Structures are given as structure tokens and as C-alpha cells.
NUBASE-580372 format. One record per residue: x, z negated, y negated of N, C-alpha, C, O, CB in turn; residue in three letters. Coordinates in pm, whole numbers, plus 50000, padded with zeros to 5 digits. Glycine has a CB too. Example, Ala and Ser with C-alpha at 12.3 -4.5 7.8 and 13.67 -1.06 7.14 Angstrom:
REM NUBASE-580372
513194922050569512304922050450513204922050330514244915450332511314909550447ALA512854929250225513674928650106512904921349997513414919649886514084942850060SER
//
This chain:
REM NUBASE-580372
517154848546938516524850747064515504842547072514904842047180517344849247175MET515034833846957513804820947005512654826346960512664837346904513924804346932SER511184816946984510234821846958509724831447049510224838647135510374825146856GLY508794829847010507844840647113508164854347209508014856547329506914846647022TYR508604861247109509224876447136510684875047170511324885347188509114886946999PHE511304862647181512494861947233512824862347414513774866847476512904849847169GLY511924857347447511394859347588511434871247613512314874447693510114855147618SER510514882747554510274893747611511634901447572511844911147646508894899747566TYR512604899447474513964908447457515214905347558516054913847588514564906147303VAL515204892247604515964888647732515044898447864515644908947887515874868647758VAL514284897447914513294905848009513484922247999513644929948094511664902247962VAL513434925347869513944937347844515214937347859515324945647948513654941847732GLY516224934047836517534932547831518094933847947518944942647962517884921847780ILE517664924348067517984926848220517174935948280517724941148377517874915048303LEU515974940048257515504951248314516264964148297516614971548388514274952848271LEU516534966248133517784978048117519004975148184519384985148245518264980147966LEU520024962148201520544963248318520634966848448521574970048521520644958548324ALA519044965248468518884965348662518784980448659519104987948750517144955948761GLY518264983948536517944999248547519265010348542519455020448609516935002748417VAL519945005148452521595008548420522805007048585523695014748621522184993148274ALA522374995648642523394995548734522275001048869522644998948985524284978448746ILE521475005248854520715014948960520895025748950520855031749058519465015248968PHE521135032948845521315046748830523075049748854523585058548923520685051148670ALA523705040048778525105039748810525465044348969525995054849006525595024948781GLY524965032649052524875036849192524565049449239525135054849334524095030249248GLY523875053049188523245066549266524265079149196524595087849276521205069549222LEU524665080249086525255090349008526675086849058527355097049064524975089648840PHE527415074749100528375071649173528395077449339529545079249381528355057449157ALA527485079949420527105080949521526835097649533527085103549638526055071049537ASN526325104149419526555118549386528295120949382528645125749490525765122149226ARG529025119549323530255118449268531045117949398531985125449422530415106349169LEU530575108049482531715106949596531615110449718532475108049803532105095749618LEU530445116949740529235120649878530325132149920531145133549829527125128249830ARG530555140650028531075153250064529705161050025528695154450049531655154550230PRO529505172749974528335181250006528905196150045529305204449964527285181749874HIS528855197550186529025212050242527845214250347527855211750467530575214250318ARG526455221550238525495224750335525905231650424526875238550392524515230150295PRO525415233150567525215240950613523745245650678522715239850642526075239750665THR523695255950772522545260350829521795247550879520835242150824522855270750939ALA522425243551000522095235651097521225218351044520285211451083523595234551173ASP522795217850886522105207050782520945208750759520155201150815522585206150656LYS520585216150695519445221750607518215226150723517255233650704520055236450505LEU518555220050831516975226550951516385210150914516975199950879517405231451213THR515155212750936513895200650929514505192851095514645199951194511655209750936THR514775178951097515315171451204514035163151219513435158551122516775163251174TYR513605161351356512005154551417512775148551528513185155551621510445167051478GLU512945138451523513105127651640514445134151732514675128751841511445126451748CYS515065142351700516385150051790515905157551858516565160851956517295142551884GLY514425164351836514095174751892514075187651765513735186551647512725171051970VAL514655201851852514405210551774513115216351711512345221651791514905217151822ASP512785216351593511705220551571511015237251613511825246451629511785217451449PRO509565239951627509275247651703508385252751630507355245951628509025243951817VAL508335264851552506605269151486506715265351363507845263751316505095260751552GLY505795263651300505855259951169505335247551126504835240651215505305268651103ASP505335243951031505035225850988503685224951021503405215751098505235220150806GLY502665232750979501265232251012500555224151105500055229951202500995242551045TRP500415211551092499745207151240498225202051160498135199051041500835191251348ALA497365202151237496145194451220496315184651272496955182751376495015198951259GLN495415172251164494875158051255493205154451195492515157251097496155141051211SER493085146451326491675145551315491035137951246491265126651289491215144051404GLN490085137451132489805127351050489265113451062489165104650976489195131950987VAL488945113551192488455099951220489735088451216489575076451198487715100251372ARG491305096951241492095085851278492035079451099491845067451079493885091151362TYR492205089050986491455083550850490405075450821490235065850746491045091750791TYR489865080450886488075067850865488825054250992488495042550974485565080450982VAL489205055651039489985042251043490785032750996490785020450998490385042151088TYR491685043950938492935037050838491775027650737491865015550717494135052350721THR490645037450679489975032050564489335018450590489135009950504488935041650519TYR489055017450720488165006550756489214995650794488824984050808487065010350880LEU490704999250813491194988350795491734984550719492464975050748491624985750849TYR491724989350584491924987850459491184980050370491514972550277491954997550421VAL489704984950438488474972750414488584957350440488204947350379487324975950505VAL489404960050580488894944650595490284934650581490384922450595488074942250765PHE491584947750538492404937750490492154932250326492674922050280493794943650510ALA491294940650256490774933150108490094926150138490104917650049490104939449998VAL489204922450232487864913150284488464903450312488034892450278486914917050405ASP489754904950389490644891550458491264885650313491524873750302492174897150593ALA491474896050194492684887750095491454880149987491594873149887494104901949984VAL490664883450035489254880449888488564866949987487884858149933487504900049849PHE488854867050135488164856650199489224843050219488854831350205487594862850344LEU490674847550255491114829250242491584825350091491844813350096492674824450356PHE491834830549947491254823449837489874816149847489794804349811491164832549737PRO489184820549878487724814249817487994803749967487334793649941485824828249800TRP488444802350064487884791850165489114784350095489214772950140487774795050360ALA489974786850009490564768849986490214769449890490884761449825492114762149990THR489024777349785488734770449634487214766349675486384761749596488854782749472VAL487004768849814485424763849851485034747349841483994742449796485124768150020PHE486054741449890486004729049882486374719849734486314707649728486794726249988ALA486704727349641487204718749542485614717749457484684725749465488724726049450ALA485694706749385484004701649314483834709449193484504709349090483814683349258PRO482574717849230481974723849099482214740149180481904749249103483044719448915GLY482554743649275482634758549321481544761749498481554771849568484714761449348PHE480864750249515480294751449620479194757849646479644765149735480204742749653GLY477844761549636476714767249628477114782849541476524792449590475644756249555LEU477834785249447477914796249355478824804349423478764816549410478344792949212THR479714798549500480934805849551480214808349699480404820049730482584796049549THR479754804149760479144805149887478144819049866478394828549941478294790049926LEU477084820349772476054829049764477004842349719476764853049775474784823649654VAL478294841549600479094849249586480154857749699480464869649693479554842849509GLU480584847549802480874859149921479954862750005480044873550064481854855950012MET478574851450029477974862750120477144873550016475974874950051476824855150245PHE477454879549924476644891549905478244897549924478004908249981475514894249744VAL479184897049915480294903049910480664909250064480984920750095481284893049851PHE480514897850144480054905750282478744911150267478804923450274479994896550414LEU477884908050255477014918350288476804932950242475824939350283476084913450270ALA477884939450141478254947950108479024956650206478944968750231478694944450019PHE479844946050258480974950450337480534952550485481184958550570482154940050327ILE478784944050510478664948550646477754962050624477664969850719477964936450750ALA477054964950500476394971550489477234983050498476574992750532475664968850402LEU478674986150476479625001350454479064998650657478205005050719482245000850367GLY479664990850692480374990650832478944991950903478984989951024481424975350878ILE477554995250843476114994450966476315012650882476235021750964473924978450929LEU476445015050799476155030950748477605040150866477415051450912476565032750505TYR478175036650878479455040550926478815040251066478105050051090480855030850890ALA478935030451171478195031051278476955037651316476505037951431478055021651295TRP476355043551200474865044951214475245060551201474585068951263473685036451090ARG476715065351087476985080551142477435084351207478035095051202477355087451104LYS477265074351332478305076551427479825080451399480295090551451477825085951500ARG480695071251306481875073051281482665067951331483855070951318482095072051197VAL482085056051425482985043051460483325046851630483875038651702481955025451434LEU482945059051675482625062451877483895073051836483925081151743480415072851968ALA484915070251939486175080951982485905090752066486825095652132487315074952050TRP484755094952077484175108852141483815117752066483385128252112483095108152218THR
//
């Protein structure tokens, strides 16, 4: 197991061992657990409250919009922090500054579009 592909063989063996241990645990759980389904056990459980009506509930789209805005800002932060650490390194000054302002301009343009469409209003 020497050479370039030797390390891949070790990784493959460890991956197979991990999958075998995981599958063995699931199989042992299936064999050892008690299995006595009743009508009460098969009903939907929601925080101790008995389910009323059917399972269909509508939610407003604006909650999804706020979720997407959070994801946009999280991705923005993921790009900003490494950029801030590299910015002071020699040879990365003006080029990375311009690239980051272009990136932030795209983010600002998207937020401006959402604001103009009145997506960011709670009412």
C-alpha cells in the first residue's frame, strides 16, 4: 500500500468500516427493539397536543423571503471574513478591494430590488 493510490486504499477501507459499523448498529437496533404498533402510537405527535383537522397548513411567503435574505447575508459574511484576512497581505490590495466592492454592489442591488418591490415590509 505504498505510492500514490495507497492512501486512497486506506481511506476506502476506513470508509467501508465506518459504513459497516453504522449499518450494524441500525440492524442490531431493528433486531432488539420491541415492535408493537397500536393506533395511539401511529397518530401524529405534535408537542403533546392531539392533532386536530388535517395536516395542511398555509404559511406566508414573506417568511421564506426573510430566510433567503438571511442566507444571502450569511454567504456575504462567509466571503467577507476571509477577504478581510487576505486584504492586508502583500499583492492583494487594490485588486481584492475592487472585487469585494463589485460583490457588495451585487448584494446591494438585490436588496434594493427587494425593497422597491416592498418585500421587506411586514404589513
